[in-house]
C-alpha positions in Angstrom: 11.0 0.1 -25.4 12.1 -1.6 -22.2 10.7 -5.1 -21.5 9.0 -6.2 -18.3 11.8 -8.6 -17.5 14.6 -6.0 -18.0 12.8 -3.5 -15.8 12.3 -6.2 -13.1 16.0 -6.9 -13.2 16.8 -3.3 -12.8 14.3 -2.9 -9.9 15.8 -6.0 -8.1 19.1 -4.2 -7.8 18.0 -0.5 -7.6 15.4 2.0 -6.5 13.8 3.9 -9.4 11.8 7.0 -9.8 9.2 6.1 -12.4 6.8 8.4 -14.3 3.9 6.7 -15.9 0.5 7.5 -17.3 -2.5 6.1 -15.2 -5.6 4.6 -16.8 -7.4 7.9 -16.3 -4.8 9.8 -18.3 -3.0 11.5 -15.4 0.7 11.1 -14.8 2.1 9.7 -11.6 5.6 9.6 -10.2 6.5 6.8 -7.9 9.6 5.8 -6.0 9.7 2.1 -6.2 11.9 -1.1 -6.0 11.9 -4.8 -6.0 15.2 -5.0 -4.1 14.7 -7.8 -1.5 16.6 -5.7 1.1 13.9 -3.0 0.9 10.8 -5.1 0.7 8.7 -5.9 3.7 8.9 -9.4 5.1 6.3 -11.6 3.5 4.9 -14.7 5.0 5.2 -17.7 2.6 1.6 -18.6 1.9 0.8 -21.8 0.1 -2.0 -21.1 -2.4 -3.9 -23.9 -3.9 -4.3 -22.0 -7.2 -1.5 -20.5 -9.2 -1.9 -16.8 -9.8 -1.8 -15.9 -13.4 0.6 -13.0 -14.0 -0.5 -10.2 -16.3 2.4 -9.6 -18.7 1.4 -6.0 -19.2 1.5 -5.1 -15.5 4.5 -4.8 -13.1 3.9 -4.9 -9.4 6.5 -2.9 -7.4 7.0 -1.8 -3.8 6.1 1.9 -3.5 8.6 3.3 -0.9 6.6 6.4 -0.2 3.2 4.7 0.3 4.8 1.6 1.9 2.7 -0.8 -0.1 2.6 -2.7 -3.3 1.4 -0.8 -6.4 1.6 -1.6 -10.1 1.7 0.1 -13.4 1.4 -1.0 -17.0 4.7 -1.4 -18.8 3.4 0.4 -22.0 2.4 3.4 -19.8 5.9 4.0 -18.6 7.1 7.5 -19.7 10.5 7.5 -18.0 12.5 6.2 -15.2 15.7 7.2 -13.3 17.9 5.2 -10.9 18.0 6.7 -7.4 21.0 6.2 -5.2 19.6 4.4 -2.1 21.9 6.4 0.2 19.8 9.5 -0.8 16.7 8.0 0.7 
């Protein structure tokens, strides 16, 4: 099984088609990335409280919905690397 960190590393360099099972049991496909060149520009906000990261959940940029989405690592069924020139 792939780890959250290894999947994050792959997503920082690539675009992936992921297939995962949602909480309600349905399957969802998502074209996503963490590649900084494909992410929207984010303003640097100084938060007074540190956000606690859920180790089971991976937030990603959904290229089709143009927003951040997330999925649970253990719900991942499969993923494939997509050539960004095909987008």
